[in-house]
Backbone as CSV, one residue per row, in Angstrom:
resi,resn,N_x,N_y,N_z,CA_x,CA_y,CA_z,C_x,C_y,C_z
1,MET,197.164,223.312,47.129,197.047,221.439,47.057,196.220,220.715,46.063
2,LEU,195.000,221.583,45.986,194.073,220.850,45.250,193.927,221.648,44.044
3,ASN,194.872,221.817,43.202,194.665,222.748,42.033,194.544,221.545,41.073
4,GLU,194.913,220.260,41.396,195.126,219.248,40.538,193.848,218.969,40.150
5,ASN,192.698,218.869,40.960,191.068,218.475,40.670,191.488,217.252,40.283
6,LEU,191.874,216.252,41.004,192.225,214.560,40.338,190.636,214.174,41.415
7,SER,190.268,213.231,40.932,189.096,212.423,41.413,189.565,211.235,42.066
8,TRP,188.878,210.779,43.006,189.090,209.297,43.465,189.527,208.412,42.866
9,ARG,189.064,208.439,41.277,189.634,207.357,40.553,191.472,207.410,40.375
10,GLU,191.323,209.150,39.768,192.689,209.074,39.503,193.632,209.248,41.013
11,LEU,193.098,209.531,41.869,194.014,208.955,43.440,194.250,207.590,43.614
12,LYS,193.416,206.901,43.330,193.748,205.418,43.585,194.440,204.767,42.377
13,ALA,194.639,205.158,41.189,195.445,205.005,39.823,196.827,205.208,40.427
14,LEU,197.062,206.652,41.111,198.284,206.924,41.551,199.147,205.859,42.716
15,ASN,197.809,205.606,43.436,198.615,204.694,44.776,198.856,203.381,44.196
16,ASP,198.197,202.963,43.097,198.523,201.665,42.630,200.021,201.532,41.823
17,LEU,199.952,202.743,41.269,201.372,202.978,40.733,202.645,202.813,41.795
18,TYR,202.172,203.341,43.026,202.861,203.422,44.199,203.056,201.897,44.758
19,HIS,202.166,201.146,44.934,202.245,200.374,45.550,202.132,199.061,44.539
20,LYS,201.638,198.803,43.702,201.283,197.739,42.916,202.178,197.668,41.850
21,ARG,202.979,198.708,41.476,203.801,199.518,40.324,203.125,199.190,38.924
22,PHE,202.196,199.423,38.841,201.234,199.331,37.491,199.963,199.600,37.884
23,THR,199.057,200.537,36.985,197.884,200.431,36.592,196.940,200.560,35.202
24,ARG,196.120,200.148,35.047,195.626,199.931,33.805,194.268,200.988,33.718
25,ALA,194.149,201.510,34.791,193.068,202.875,34.758,193.396,203.852,33.755
26,LYS,192.452,204.339,32.827,192.379,205.298,32.037,192.235,206.353,32.681
27,ILE,193.774,207.205,32.614,193.662,208.287,33.537,194.362,209.434,32.703
28,GLN,194.860,209.126,31.679,195.790,210.075,30.818,195.388,211.138,30.524
29,LYS,193.967,211.189,30.309,193.378,212.514,29.376,193.421,213.622,30.646
30,HIS,193.075,213.331,31.647,193.382,214.203,32.677,194.461,215.163,32.863
31,PRO,194.413,216.228,32.686,195.388,217.677,32.394,196.676,217.558,33.426
32,TYR,196.206,217.184,34.737,197.556,216.831,35.625,198.334,215.724,35.157
33,ILE,197.557,214.554,35.356,198.144,213.406,34.913,199.257,213.193,33.725
34,LYS,198.488,214.218,32.435,199.099,214.184,31.375,200.039,215.002,31.976
35,PHE,200.364,216.040,32.234,201.505,216.830,32.835,202.640,216.101,33.510
36,LEU,201.929,214.819,34.556,203.173,214.276,35.067,203.713,213.269,34.094
37,PHE,202.895,212.763,33.003,203.434,211.817,32.042,204.613,212.226,30.948
38,GLU,203.881,213.655,30.284,204.654,214.468,29.271,205.739,215.227,29.710
39,VAL,205.326,215.933,30.783,206.274,217.146,31.524,207.601,216.484,32.517
40,LYS,206.408,216.248,33.449,207.396,215.854,34.710,208.048,214.653,34.345
41,GLY,207.660,213.402,33.745,208.559,212.495,33.401,208.573,211.391,34.606
42,LEU,207.504,211.479,35.237,207.164,210.436,36.372,206.398,209.590,36.249
43,ILE,205.891,209.201,35.280,204.755,207.817,34.508,205.453,207.989,33.446
44,ASP,205.098,206.719,32.926,205.448,205.874,31.660,204.802,204.579,31.486
45,HIS,204.662,204.465,30.145,203.702,203.035,29.559,204.855,201.999,29.693
46,LYS,204.400,200.761,30.083,204.651,199.694,30.209,205.507,199.363,29.167
47,PRO,206.566,198.868,28.803,207.357,198.318,27.589,205.998,197.390,26.464
48,ALA,206.113,198.049,25.302,205.011,197.136,24.349,203.891,196.942,24.846
49,ASN,203.374,198.397,25.846,201.825,197.596,26.162,201.551,199.002,26.704
50,THR,200.903,200.183,25.733,200.478,201.282,26.229,199.206,201.468,26.816
51,ARG,198.547,200.444,27.494,197.367,200.457,27.634,197.892,200.444,29.468
52,VAL,198.885,199.993,29.625,199.142,199.820,31.397,200.660,200.846,31.407
53,LEU,200.412,201.753,32.819,200.973,202.496,32.923,201.919,201.972,34.303
54,VAL,203.451,202.502,34.313,204.165,201.985,35.283,204.829,203.252,35.656
55,PRO,205.469,203.375,36.854,206.244,204.365,37.490,207.358,204.636,37.007
56,ALA,207.884,205.799,36.902,209.094,206.280,36.282,210.137,206.699,37.155
57,THR,211.367,206.774,37.057,212.177,207.398,38.042,211.642,208.705,38.982
58,ASN,211.725,208.866,40.015,211.354,209.652,41.166,210.242,209.902,41.430
59,PHE,209.060,208.879,40.653,208.019,209.043,41.101,207.662,208.698,42.445
60,ASP,208.386,207.790,43.188,208.354,207.434,44.185,208.367,208.352,45.313
61,SER,209.485,209.203,45.363,209.841,210.405,46.456,208.738,211.445,45.873
62,PHE,207.965,211.936,44.941,207.083,212.654,44.355,205.543,211.899,45.285
63,TYR,205.319,210.727,45.128,204.266,210.398,45.711,204.250,210.263,47.093
64,LYS,205.162,210.105,47.632,205.523,209.804,49.348,204.931,211.468,49.628
65,GLU,205.577,212.419,49.149,205.652,213.935,49.160,204.280,214.466,49.133
66,ARG,203.536,214.162,47.676,202.326,214.809,47.768,201.076,214.164,48.104
67,PHE,201.271,212.858,48.149,200.138,211.609,47.972,199.909,210.840,49.230
68,GLU,200.961,210.419,49.615,200.726,209.050,50.220,199.955,209.418,51.424
69,SER,199.947,210.291,52.684,199.637,210.128,53.913,198.053,210.875,53.451
70,HIS,197.898,211.880,52.415,196.439,211.860,51.899,195.565,210.964,51.922
71,PHE,195.922,210.191,50.707,195.414,209.211,50.265,194.550,208.171,51.723
72,GLN,195.654,207.986,52.355,195.258,207.188,53.658,194.331,207.693,54.170
73,GLU,194.576,209.038,54.526,193.365,209.491,55.254,191.627,209.567,54.631
74,TYR,192.010,209.563,53.111,190.736,209.425,52.654,190.326,208.345,52.844
75,LEU,191.151,207.168,52.836,190.608,206.033,52.559,189.995,205.898,54.321
76,ASP,190.898,206.061,55.553,190.122,205.814,56.554,189.056,206.354,56.844
77,PHE,188.791,208.089,56.196,187.530,208.563,56.085,186.259,207.758,55.461
78,PHE,186.805,207.049,54.273,185.623,206.201,54.101,185.210,205.217,54.576
79,ASN,186.360,204.323,55.101,185.952,203.278,56.045,185.223,203.766,57.361
80,GLN,185.416,205.047,57.778,184.806,205.499,59.348,183.054,205.807,58.727
81,TYR,182.787,206.257,57.507,181.638,206.636,57.078,181.483,205.289,55.870
82,THR,180.752,204.282,56.102,180.586,203.448,55.292,179.819,203.347,54.344
83,PHE,178.966,204.348,54.443,177.717,204.947,53.108,178.615,205.707,52.119
84,LEU,180.113,206.034,52.412,180.710,206.751,51.142,181.100,205.662,50.716
85,LYS,180.862,205.693,49.239,181.553,204.253,48.444,181.991,205.316,47.792
86,PRO,183.864,204.750,47.325,184.671,205.023,46.720,184.127,205.218,45.256
87,GLN,183.406,204.397,44.653,183.296,204.065,43.139,182.645,205.339,43.079
88,SER,181.832,206.111,43.755,180.802,207.569,43.395,182.186,208.609,42.873
89,ASN,183.530,207.927,42.831,184.299,208.962,42.107,184.382,210.499,42.809
90,TYR,184.330,210.759,43.948,184.720,212.184,44.370,185.514,212.807,43.905
91,LYS,185.448,214.179,43.762,186.700,215.082,43.598,187.266,215.011,44.672
92,GLU,189.007,215.291,44.814,189.644,215.433,46.072,189.213,216.563,46.744
93,ARG,188.855,217.719,46.255,188.011,218.792,47.274,186.994,218.633,47.728
94,ASP,185.950,217.575,47.065,184.741,217.102,47.700,185.241,216.317,48.712
95,ILE,185.665,215.194,48.794,186.151,214.584,49.811,187.124,215.284,51.066
96,ARG,188.100,216.452,50.647,187.923,217.398,51.663,186.945,218.201,52.379
97,VAL,186.142,218.520,51.902,185.045,219.429,51.849,183.956,218.231,53.132
98,LEU,183.672,217.233,52.523,183.309,216.288,53.408,183.759,215.850,54.999
99,MET,184.993,216.001,54.779,185.570,215.508,56.231,185.820,216.857,57.176
100,LEU,185.684,217.888,56.321,185.469,219.514,56.889,184.053,219.193,57.573
101,ILE,183.286,219.104,56.796,181.374,219.125,57.344,181.765,218.002,58.676
102,ALA,182.388,216.689,58.293,182.164,215.918,59.345,182.557,216.351,60.933
103,ASN,183.708,217.380,60.523,184.433,217.951,61.944,183.767,218.868,62.319
104,GLN,182.769,219.357,61.520,182.525,220.527,61.883,180.751,220.475,62.127
105,LYS,180.138,219.323,62.248,178.870,218.732,62.399,178.241,219.738,63.223
106,GLU,178.478,219.968,64.614,177.674,221.010,65.481,177.580,222.142,64.938
107,GLN,178.660,222.881,64.386,178.506,224.289,64.031,177.750,224.083,63.049
108,ILE,177.524,223.384,62.144,176.939,223.445,60.833,175.260,223.401,60.931
109,LEU,175.224,222.354,61.920,173.763,222.481,62.241,173.289,223.510,63.246
110,GLU,173.714,224.156,63.611,173.458,225.515,63.953,173.011,226.381,63.305
111,GLN,173.566,226.624,62.073,173.031,227.462,61.209,172.183,227.396,59.995
112,GLN,171.652,225.915,60.168,170.200,225.687,59.434,170.547,226.184,57.549
113,TYR,171.307,225.862,57.151,171.025,225.865,55.714,170.364,225.173,54.668
114,SER,169.753,226.167,53.908,169.168,225.401,52.454,170.354,224.676,52.102
115,ARG,169.954,223.927,50.504,170.553,223.589,49.834,171.450,224.440,49.214
116,LYS,171.055,225.572,48.627,171.508,226.773,47.543,172.666,227.127,48.646
117,LYS,172.183,227.421,50.080,172.791,228.374,50.737,174.298,227.163,51.232
118,PHE,174.177,226.182,51.239,175.296,225.039,51.907,175.882,224.965,50.692
119,SER,175.423,224.774,49.595,176.312,224.819,47.899,177.077,225.951,48.316
120,ASN,176.592,227.048,48.031,176.954,228.339,47.933,178.445,228.222,49.204
121,HIS,178.571,228.386,50.116,179.349,228.153,51.025,180.333,227.464,51.194
122,PHE,180.152,226.105,50.974,181.308,225.134,50.960,181.417,224.837,49.349
123,PHE,180.856,224.710,48.827,181.747,224.824,47.381,181.942,225.665,46.171
124,GLU,183.014,226.430,46.577,183.480,227.491,45.523,182.350,228.679,45.137
125,GLU,181.798,229.239,46.000,180.511,230.134,45.848,179.729,229.694,44.606
126,ASP,179.454,228.326,44.510,178.330,227.621,43.586,177.196,227.192,44.193
127,ALA,175.979,228.095,44.000,174.849,227.712,44.891,174.360,226.627,43.673
128,LYS,174.731,226.201,42.765,173.970,224.995,41.837,175.210,223.675,41.891
129,TYR,176.180,223.748,42.649,176.926,222.748,42.727,176.506,221.187,43.090
130,LEU,176.033,221.494,44.079,175.361,220.177,44.763,173.853,220.333,44.366
131,ILE,173.999,218.841,43.598,172.655,218.556,42.733,171.701,217.522,43.599
132,PRO,170.463,218.249,43.710,169.183,217.207,44.565,169.578,215.430,44.258
133,GLU,169.354,214.705,45.122,169.618,213.549,44.982,170.959,212.966,44.725
134,SER,171.745,213.685,44.487,173.280,213.489,43.854,173.707,212.591,44.815
135,SER,174.840,211.631,44.979,175.756,211.073,45.569,176.450,211.705,46.567
136,LEU,176.895,212.898,46.213,177.573,214.075,47.297,176.149,214.340,48.377
137,GLU,175.373,215.056,47.876,174.403,215.461,48.521,173.998,214.397,49.711
138,LYS,173.821,213.494,49.535,173.179,211.963,49.920,174.463,211.831,51.181
139,ALA,175.612,211.726,51.010,176.524,211.826,51.736,176.803,213.039,52.868
140,ILE,176.668,214.107,52.478,176.220,215.449,53.147,175.294,214.985,54.455
141,LEU,174.147,214.988,53.781,172.714,214.558,54.743,172.866,213.458,55.654
142,ASN,173.999,212.260,54.979,174.142,211.317,56.012,175.198,211.492,57.205
143,ILE,176.183,212.377,56.908,177.001,212.918,57.657,176.437,213.917,59.059
144,LEU,175.457,214.406,58.374,174.708,215.639,59.199,173.767,214.841,59.917
145,ASP,173.331,213.842,59.708,171.881,213.016,60.340,170.861,213.673,60.217
146,LEU,170.549,214.276,58.556,169.376,214.873,58.441,168.549,214.312,57.313
147,LYS,167.520,214.304,56.969,166.649,213.713,55.924,166.928,214.719,54.742
148,GLN,166.738,216.144,55.066,166.891,217.275,54.072,167.360,218.402,54.618
149,PHE,167.910,219.331,53.515,168.174,220.886,54.188,166.823,221.449,54.230
150,VAL,167.014,222.485,55.022,165.679,223.250,55.344,165.208,224.067,53.920
151,GLY,164.124,224.239,53.669,163.539,224.722,52.761,163.658,226.105,52.459
152,VAL,163.795,227.007,53.670,164.341,228.223,53.491,165.219,228.905,54.306
153,ASP,166.134,229.490,53.794,166.898,230.037,54.962,166.556,231.068,56.169
154,PRO,167.269,231.070,56.955,166.830,232.254,57.986,166.989,233.777,57.418
155,LYS,166.044,234.611,57.677,166.801,235.830,57.366,167.536,236.720,57.589
156,ASP,168.234,236.341,58.557,169.405,237.020,59.246,170.550,235.860,58.950
157,LEU,171.398,236.043,57.635,172.231,234.728,57.312,173.677,235.257,58.304
158,GLN,173.849,233.821,59.116,175.228,234.473,60.209,176.151,233.207,59.654
159,TYR,176.072,232.748,58.781,176.915,231.614,58.063,178.267,231.915,58.591
160,ARG,179.246,231.065,59.111,180.340,231.389,59.603,181.130,230.436,59.691
161,THR,182.364,229.551,59.119,182.781,228.270,59.660,183.908,228.700,60.469
162,VAL,184.162,228.064,61.688,185.562,228.726,62.033,186.473,226.955,62.352
163,LEU,187.693,227.704,62.007,188.153,226.253,62.806,189.061,226.616,63.947
164,ASP,188.530,226.249,64.925,189.263,226.319,66.118,190.421,225.465,66.067
165,CYS,191.438,226.417,67.038,192.337,225.833,67.650,192.719,226.502,69.135
166,GLU,193.262,225.312,69.750,193.302,225.655,71.520,194.126,227.056,71.612
167,THR,195.381,227.224,70.902,196.447,228.261,71.891,196.558,229.173,70.154
168,PRO,195.490,230.077,69.687,195.658,230.601,68.690,196.830,232.139,69.034
169,LYS,197.290,232.268,68.097,198.098,233.529,68.078,197.722,234.747,66.983
170,LEU,197.084,234.416,66.267,196.185,235.140,65.241,194.978,234.978,64.419
171,ILE,194.311,235.622,64.139,193.223,235.191,63.113,193.504,235.252,61.618
172,VAL,193.322,234.529,60.797,193.072,234.545,59.710,191.646,234.148,59.010
173,LEU,191.304,235.347,58.798,189.555,235.639,57.396,190.024,235.222,56.287
174,CYS,189.615,234.196,55.633,189.730,233.472,54.322,188.708,233.913,53.477
175,GLU,189.302,234.402,52.220,188.045,234.638,51.288,187.296,233.301,50.835
176,ASN,188.413,232.526,50.642,187.999,230.783,50.129,187.995,230.188,50.963
177,LEU,187.390,228.677,50.976,187.276,227.614,52.341,188.716,226.842,52.339
178,ASP,189.363,226.883,51.139,190.534,225.853,50.865,191.313,225.634,52.218
179,PHE,191.993,226.668,52.670,192.967,226.548,53.675,192.446,225.710,55.004
180,LEU,190.944,225.689,54.955,190.275,225.155,56.285,190.417,223.563,55.825
181,LEU,190.406,223.149,54.380,190.314,221.945,54.379,191.609,220.871,54.432
182,TYR,192.473,221.930,55.254,193.723,221.132,55.910,193.709,221.596,57.395
183,PRO,193.043,221.208,57.902,192.808,221.968,59.565,194.327,221.686,60.429
184,GLU,194.910,220.556,60.095,196.484,220.444,61.154,197.122,221.219,60.664
185,VAL,197.338,221.577,59.666,198.307,222.778,59.174,197.770,224.009,59.989
186,ALA,196.672,224.832,59.963,196.677,225.855,60.750,196.808,225.446,62.504
187,ARG,196.342,224.464,62.630,196.443,224.329,64.161,197.848,224.132,64.567
188,GLU,198.765,223.459,63.711,200.015,223.182,64.307,200.852,224.439,64.312
189,HIS,200.066,225.413,63.808,200.815,226.736,63.695,199.953,227.540,64.217
190,ASN,199.374,227.523,65.044,198.660,228.455,66.169,197.485,229.559,65.565
191,ILE,197.116,229.088,64.024,196.668,229.569,63.288,194.903,229.809,63.380
192,TRP,194.327,230.447,63.941,192.530,230.631,64.001,191.778,231.092,62.824
193,LEU,191.477,230.001,61.833,190.860,230.506,60.518,189.218,230.366,60.786
194,TRP,189.043,231.499,59.999,187.659,231.891,59.785,187.198,232.116,58.233
195,TYR,185.910,231.492,57.843,185.404,231.655,56.446,184.249,232.230,56.816
196,VAL,183.680,233.152,55.863,182.529,233.687,56.015,181.669,233.213,54.688
197,GLY,182.615,233.145,53.762,182.025,233.270,52.204,181.931,234.184,51.136
198,GLY,183.396,234.316,50.802,183.463,235.103,49.706,182.856,236.847,49.981
199,ASN,181.955,237.190,49.272,181.732,238.167,49.138,180.393,238.658,50.368
200,ASN,180.076,237.751,51.071,178.740,237.360,52.306,179.420,237.883,53.506
201,ILE,179.693,239.297,53.557,180.462,239.666,54.592,179.784,240.407,55.913
202,LYS,177.901,240.177,55.436,177.139,240.739,56.605,177.172,240.404,57.715
203,LYS,177.371,238.914,57.835,177.372,238.419,59.481,178.643,238.857,60.064
204,LEU,179.762,239.693,59.422,180.642,240.411,60.223,180.344,241.691,60.807
205,ASP,179.050,241.886,60.658,178.621,243.233,61.579,177.986,242.892,63.222
206,HIS,178.284,241.264,63.427,177.722,241.029,64.729,178.877,240.416,65.590
207,LEU,180.217,240.707,65.224,181.048,240.298,65.747,181.641,240.749,67.125
208,PRO,182.037,240.087,68.304,182.126,240.390,69.549,183.642,241.390,69.431
209,SER,184.044,241.868,70.033,185.508,242.505,70.461,186.625,241.427,69.839
210,ILE,187.643,241.524,68.978,188.363,240.716,68.899,189.772,241.180,69.253
211,ASP,190.231,240.143,70.263,191.380,240.577,70.742,192.621,239.930,69.958
212,TYR,192.421,239.256,68.932,193.617,238.690,68.301,194.131,239.581,67.438
213,PRO,195.391,239.556,67.074,195.840,240.168,65.303,195.101,239.421,64.303
214,ILE,194.255,240.210,63.621,193.284,239.796,62.188,193.709,239.659,61.207
215,PHE,193.937,239.304,60.581,194.317,239.081,59.029,193.292,238.735,57.931
216,TYR,193.346,239.198,56.633,192.923,238.634,55.667,193.444,238.071,54.509
217,SER,193.152,236.935,54.163,193.703,236.333,53.085,192.825,236.181,51.841
218,CYS,193.139,236.585,50.431,192.085,236.332,49.117,193.162,236.283,48.033
219,ASP,192.153,235.983,47.074,192.505,236.429,45.701,192.841,237.758,45.671
220,TRP,194.181,237.797,44.979,194.521,239.232,44.603,194.213,239.503,43.224
221,ASP,193.005,239.729,43.563,192.272,240.359,41.774,191.452,241.476,42.457
222,TYR,190.533,242.239,41.440,189.741,243.733,41.926,188.727,243.198,42.750
223,HIS,188.139,241.860,42.758,187.149,241.670,43.244,187.817,241.064,45.012
224,GLY,188.508,240.283,45.079,189.375,240.133,46.399,189.609,241.250,46.765
225,LEU,190.217,242.292,46.694,190.482,243.461,47.052,189.425,244.534,47.410
226,VAL,188.325,244.259,46.729,187.481,244.872,47.091,186.515,244.474,48.292
227,ILE,186.456,243.050,48.297,185.882,242.492,49.406,186.863,242.934,50.613
228,TYR,188.346,242.886,50.620,188.926,243.331,51.819,188.251,244.911,51.990
229,GLN,188.510,245.542,51.262,188.489,247.053,51.677,187.045,247.117,52.428
230,ARG,185.535,246.218,51.972,184.434,246.177,52.597,184.727,245.521,53.967
231,ILE,185.695,244.606,54.035,185.573,244.099,55.540,186.648,245.046,56.229
232,GLN,187.317,245.883,55.470,188.140,246.827,56.724,187.398,247.871,57.643
233,GLU,186.024,247.952,56.334,185.142,248.951,56.926,184.721,248.561,58.192
234,LYS,184.480,247.342,58.377,183.695,246.718,59.739,184.869,246.061,60.885
235,ILE,186.262,246.072,60.467,187.430,245.369,61.378,188.376,246.374,60.849
236,PRO,188.055,247.590,61.555,189.443,248.704,61.155,190.748,248.029,60.985
237,LYS,190.644,247.063,62.101,192.433,246.690,62.505,192.891,245.690,61.769
238,ILE,191.754,245.002,60.700,192.106,243.702,59.995,193.367,244.495,58.939
239,LYS,194.266,243.021,58.707,195.449,243.850,57.783,195.447,242.707,56.517
240,LEU,196.132,242.908,55.677,196.242,241.954,54.394,197.210,241.087,54.360
241,LEU,197.030,239.685,54.543,198.324,238.975,54.349,198.921,239.271,52.881
242,TYR,200.338,239.159,53.027,200.923,239.446,51.831,201.211,238.044,50.827
243,PRO,200.878,237.917,49.568,200.968,236.673,48.946,202.316,236.113,49.302
244,SER,202.371,234.642,49.227,203.973,233.929,48.894,203.951,233.606,47.645
245,ALA,202.565,233.597,46.809,202.759,232.905,45.393,202.910,234.000,44.474
246,ILE,203.448,234.807,44.591,204.240,236.032,43.143,204.382,235.555,42.367
247,GLY,205.060,234.247,42.424,205.808,233.772,41.348,204.775,233.128,40.474
248,LYS,203.526,232.703,40.856,202.542,231.927,40.400,201.306,232.634,40.027
249,ALA,201.633,234.218,39.467,200.488,234.913,39.291,200.166,234.287,37.656
250,LYS,198.491,234.631,37.614,197.919,234.369,36.514,197.438,235.458,35.354
251,SER,197.010,234.891,34.280,196.162,235.852,33.557,194.767,236.163,33.925
252,VAL,194.374,237.586,34.128,193.284,237.514,34.405,192.285,236.931,33.889
253,TYR,192.257,236.468,32.495,191.590,235.875,31.604,191.752,234.561,31.626
254,SER,192.590,233.608,32.467,192.527,232.465,32.610,191.347,231.901,33.313
255,LYS,190.976,230.682,32.635,190.233,229.678,32.657,189.473,229.936,34.029
256,ASN,188.031,230.117,33.682,186.794,230.054,35.122,187.560,231.463,36.239
257,HIS,188.062,232.175,35.905,188.310,233.487,36.543,187.480,234.775,35.862
258,ASN,186.887,235.121,36.583,185.991,236.434,36.228,186.346,237.954,36.737
259,SER,187.284,238.301,36.885,187.674,239.392,37.476,188.549,240.377,36.964
260,ASP,188.403,241.314,36.290,189.489,241.818,35.725,189.757,243.269,36.574
261,TRP,190.828,244.243,35.859,191.299,245.123,36.582,190.457,246.421,35.962
262,HIS,190.247,247.270,36.536,189.502,248.776,35.743,190.705,249.424,35.313
263,TYR,191.146,249.293,34.271,192.023,249.986,33.565,191.905,251.369,33.155
264,ASP,190.605,251.681,32.983,190.598,253.296,32.722,190.340,253.820,34.044
265,GLN,190.469,253.221,35.079,190.833,254.309,36.320,192.338,254.037,37.330
266,SER,192.332,255.129,37.925,193.657,255.078,38.493,193.903,254.054,39.757
267,PHE,194.736,253.197,39.950,194.758,252.038,40.785,193.771,251.401,40.925
268,SER,193.091,251.106,39.455,191.988,250.343,39.511,190.766,250.788,40.384
269,GLY,190.583,251.932,40.420,189.339,252.395,41.574,189.626,252.003,42.769
270,LEU,190.709,251.191,43.289,190.713,250.849,44.890,191.306,252.041,45.840
271,ASP,191.096,251.903,46.777,191.316,252.692,47.882,193.128,252.569,48.479
272,ASN,193.825,253.370,47.631,195.230,253.410,48.077,195.787,253.834,49.065
273,THR,194.712,254.333,50.139,195.175,254.680,51.842,195.099,253.694,52.493
274,ILE,194.498,252.729,52.236,194.499,251.478,53.028,195.749,250.395,53.004
275,TYR,196.546,250.499,51.994,197.283,249.804,51.755,198.903,250.113,51.774
276,SER,199.987,249.181,52.249,201.209,249.279,52.716,201.605,249.491,51.130
277,GLU,203.185,250.253,50.874,203.800,250.787,49.890,203.986,249.482,49.354
278,SER,204.583,248.125,50.010,204.798,247.400,49.066,203.414,246.476,48.497
279,THR,202.328,246.794,49.168,201.271,245.944,48.597,200.493,246.851,47.418
280,ILE,200.827,248.239,47.301,200.472,248.904,46.405,201.454,248.842,45.309
281,GLN,202.715,248.608,45.094,203.535,248.295,44.236,203.200,246.936,43.575
282,LEU,202.846,245.931,44.591,202.533,244.713,43.704,201.207,244.630,43.117
283,ILE,200.054,245.432,43.845,198.706,245.509,43.067,198.974,246.145,41.471
284,LYS,200.184,247.611,41.861,200.128,248.162,40.586,200.822,247.247,39.254
285,GLN,201.452,246.387,39.753,202.244,245.030,39.269,201.465,244.240,38.397
286,LEU,200.341,243.763,39.252,199.435,243.055,38.723,198.257,243.434,37.748
287,ILE,197.996,244.832,38.075,197.254,245.515,36.929,198.271,245.766,35.983
288,SER,199.355,245.887,35.656,199.932,246.445,34.383,200.382,245.081,33.400
289,LYS,200.417,244.166,34.398,200.822,242.602,33.507,199.253,241.875,33.262
290,LYS,198.107,242.518,33.639,197.047,242.012,33.605,197.094,240.501,34.081
291,GLN,197.326,240.402,35.449,197.284,239.294,36.231,196.781,239.256,37.523
292,TRP,196.789,237.713,38.176,195.697,238.014,39.521,196.954,236.670,40.185
293,ILE,196.873,236.977,41.894,197.059,235.419,42.278,195.993,234.785,43.003
294,GLU,195.875,233.699,42.976,194.637,232.853,43.719,195.529,232.642,44.914
295,GLU,194.304,232.769,45.700,194.671,232.485,47.280,194.925,231.028,47.350
296,GLU,194.594,230.154,46.724,194.609,228.545,46.855,196.674,228.365,46.703
297,SER,196.793,229.259,45.467,198.385,229.286,45.381,199.594,229.713,46.298
298,ASN,198.926,230.295,47.330,199.697,230.851,48.330,199.906,229.494,49.359
299,ASP,200.849,229.931,50.052,201.308,229.065,51.423,200.998,229.589,52.427
300,LEU,199.907,229.643,53.303,199.056,229.643,54.677,200.491,230.216,55.501
301,VAL,201.479,228.987,56.034,202.357,229.085,57.003,203.369,230.302,56.772
302,LYS,203.792,230.168,55.362,205.146,231.306,55.034,204.133,232.459,54.964
303,MET,203.165,232.581,54.473,202.769,234.361,55.049,202.285,234.659,56.410
304,VAL,202.076,233.777,57.049,202.071,234.169,58.698,203.060,234.250,59.525
305,ASP,204.220,233.392,58.853,205.969,233.368,59.382,206.423,234.735,58.717
306,GLU,205.769,235.218,57.623,206.412,236.413,57.360,206.111,237.649,58.139
307,LEU,204.936,237.786,58.805,204.458,238.361,60.055,205.328,238.606,61.264
308,LYS,206.237,237.623,61.469,207.076,238.085,62.670,206.429,237.866,63.870
309,ILE,205.279,237.560,63.695,204.424,237.393,65.245,204.997,236.331,66.323
């Protein structure tokens, strides 16, 4: 849901298109806005004025389904934390992360992150994403009621973000954070989400006995499956969620993707004894086509429903 990578500025412009019926915001160069304009035909120029954008046919139904409730949610969040200034132009994913931080405040404070570890854990495994003295860092520290992050990380790194629900029917351990950014979806479907941070799975060494069915959601690429295999050694009962977004597979050479298959090794060097036959066939297909499936492209609820639990 966050692949559009929109900022608050673009989100507000789309909201203006819906409510005011026009916007003068210069947003057309954004790839997703350009897609809505040129490919989907949902946005148009005002007649005789190319500086003004107006909604085209079907824009209203599209906006109501994809953006309306989320925009109001973000606006309410800004109003709740008055130091969060919309003019800071946060990315939509950053807003979602800030909301998660606010909801997980006590849990986060217990774990005592340094800036780099915090950035790595919450911002797509990028330790440098969170810039010192940036408006985003200041917003996070304000939400957490901190003056600064701790200077050095504790030696025993046990960072685990858990999205609790009252009546879980299963646990889904996620490679990436994004499913946790929409907590209402998981809770409405009795899914207990855990996130430990990609490849940083040492913290799983100290888990208590797990009494629920547990599954792993990941990027279906070489690195994502290697992480699954390492987790499976620590939690033998864990099983892999079958992706719902097979039709959205991407080239392994797509932008910002750094995991390629090992074409000189059988089954890319993966352990084919721990996968189901259908999973093996899908992995072989991805390898042969030099493709991967991004975790965020999947529908969490659809994947869980397929389990028939």
